[in-house]
Steps between C-alpha positions, in 0.01 A plus 500: 500500500649841403367851442137599476249537779557303826310178525147515644432316826210253485364370837219260591418413858371176662359583835406233756251617759410310813127528548360619825296187581466323832583157364717357218408453135395138512478410874388637830855570642539862629702764326640687802838666429792414725371176659764249606626281205282215383215566753240609240498190278277210420499201254370721218764765511770244574401307188442171682360211290115497489452865607268694273482877452185709556500851346481797738195711375630814675821479295294493181305805613817696580642401160185627318508817709853572389416419139208739500704775667768445216248530224541136400257263325392234748459170327176306573697177524857438584708196612787407722795317363799310633837664453749212537848550637710370792626717778525438880243772582235335277385188681264375222771551226238707321336832561127558448475813287308644206659517155388680196370241254254602233245251625581554868557872560623642830263673739527834322702672226533810278494779759689814568619734772589867458815637651634848535837545317723791421322520159150500664250219558541187305327158483696181571339181371414216742533178304331269752403442860501148619482296826748242636646364815821613662801276569679431822793703615873386510695628802875510482664498845831688508816293539346154397495303168131423503158671463180465693150515352200678659167385342284763675498698184424197284152533366448865583263671256690684233389720222742566209465821300694513176543832311566553134854616424382860508734646757794703373715568798576373860322816623186409310517142642511641851210745419291200379570299812412801724171545315419127507581472867272789574214328321565167673486667843202717417291202393611279791668237294847504648714691745755551223794470746801402296709451811263222608479344160135587437604690189782342291625622168682344206593721208572411141737757337637538152633777276358596169730670247376742235128404526565142422343209695605471862825320551572198713354541842630405841283434802600676821395349838559553877395869511344551839419874507400767255848648529647162417284472187615836373864439579506145356336597168728804467802273547368234262417754225855645522652142499312415184608832341855423553463148357339631180753781475780241498340316214394199710152351542287507811433149637150394594527413872364553849701736709480582877548838653767532773389791715827533685726508196252683278535256210300225327655156449408206288324210675358283216393493140136612455246217469234495238137397550552152354760432759223492767275254321179688583177292499152559652473437872273188521399544863346845457190597286507812285461842676171650404463879529142588414448849352263589786782407757749711314266804489424455867873514579537811277219672676652441839840644420604793727643822375813421301825701547470675159153622583617598852784706357260686269275568798795654691583728207132609456403524860825614679680677209804282529758468220449191293839355604435538874145360465649192322748443785238533769259265323773241422466352855185417689676587818627827374163600358321421827765684695461804277123515515485450876765771560307743270188424699685619822709773329298630200791625294539224232792670313706531819423139604589375155829689500603344833396147397658483154802698618625450861293196597583310181872588536498365864333168381750461224800568725370281778377222269161491668138493389260779611245245638767353739585832668366593844414851379137574397336773302434678823873520565562677166190721529617610850849584362362703214268686737804604712664642187184674387456659844848626506585285806798349319667563169486285195870419547436383856211285381723330243755424771232346726341296223729184517438463871123547452482250223753257643363462855166669499606797713236764560603824325379731788681304760824495304486881446431563868761254630775643286409871532449535122223757508552751218599841608246740364543784748611811307686658799694177578593443135580868450783484751648197326463666158689804638782273622536345153497849330791598734697180435464498121587842359599362157155332411329796665673736258411272208135516598504876533674526162208308341651152503202343668633150444713569811168516694473126486840465669395730778173318556702181521726648770195587712356151450841362608498706819148380584573136405236522223229623737463846361197580278680551169227731356527728805880492488490603127260784572712630800818503297332679210365760738836560657717498180271619231261722683 
């Protein structure tokens, strides 16, 4: 490859979603996360001889709910198939799943989801939504030469969502996952917690040169966060660019992401469908989704994130980008609306949530719903700023402690003596001290260089340890220096 435009990135995603059901896909075993190994198993999910599967109706309902939310066609009849392969975490030596045969379609197909990109809103095609069971989990104890198997996860209800190869950058892949997770949470289908494995992503990436057909693709696995997805795909795209630039061919293979080293590495050649010897599952009847059932599911859908974002723009006058961020999480949206109910200044609440609160969550690696802080904590903090009790700067300094341990803003301010100084006489004396100590900047201000005024305000704030009312300080300095 030489000269011309750079190759175009082509990405398609395969997303596995653990469904929020009480029991597993084909048996009555519980689905509780974090139970001791091999305590939530039975003959069915262990694949013992003679055990027969029984389909979980709730899993089908959640699959249909997702399909409708993603604008898919729900097929009246679909079938399960056996995907045959051997691996220690697969006790039956086959996985019960759905595969797209012409005569046996998956649960749903041909949908789409809109995402917000740098170039505006764009639709990403959803090829199919199908149901299957999860595998067990291999555990690799450090310092030993063997692995352990935990079958608690074996048989958990999974939904696989496969996109069309419509994504054109790692950033778009991340945006799609954020939008999809928001929908899954809003409709109660899944928690979407990647760190718990309830949302797992595989990505197929290739490069297309000069508008030609997409090149050889690689599948990237082991990405356990949104950040990992973006980093892994960025690395893989650059790796393929370098291969093509050197005149070599990209090999079709499965690669794993190493989070610590920041690289992908080859694990095996990519299997094709025929390698799995799919055939219809003989122990399960077809899945029948009557039109009336599908319409009932559609009518029961709650407000979806896209509609919620539009409502925030129309009702609260928020910028579209901020509204999208707030609506992208059920927890964030609920926190925002409850805070606005207690402190009716939506733009201010939005600015704090998408700015300082989101920054804290990213830095701490925490989820909003796991914090001890409540909307009342944030509303109380913002009231203190509005009333002039504390400055905005002081509020930002207190925020990590409020969010991290649920400290009451009023109690923190009182205990630390952080009340904002708004007394003109008290501040006037400090302003006079600064004027005496800083003759150079004072002369600059009197000569018309008002930029020096910012420096003088900063000196007053420094003397008061950030407690001075900055607006009052600015006014007092102007009165004394400019008349």
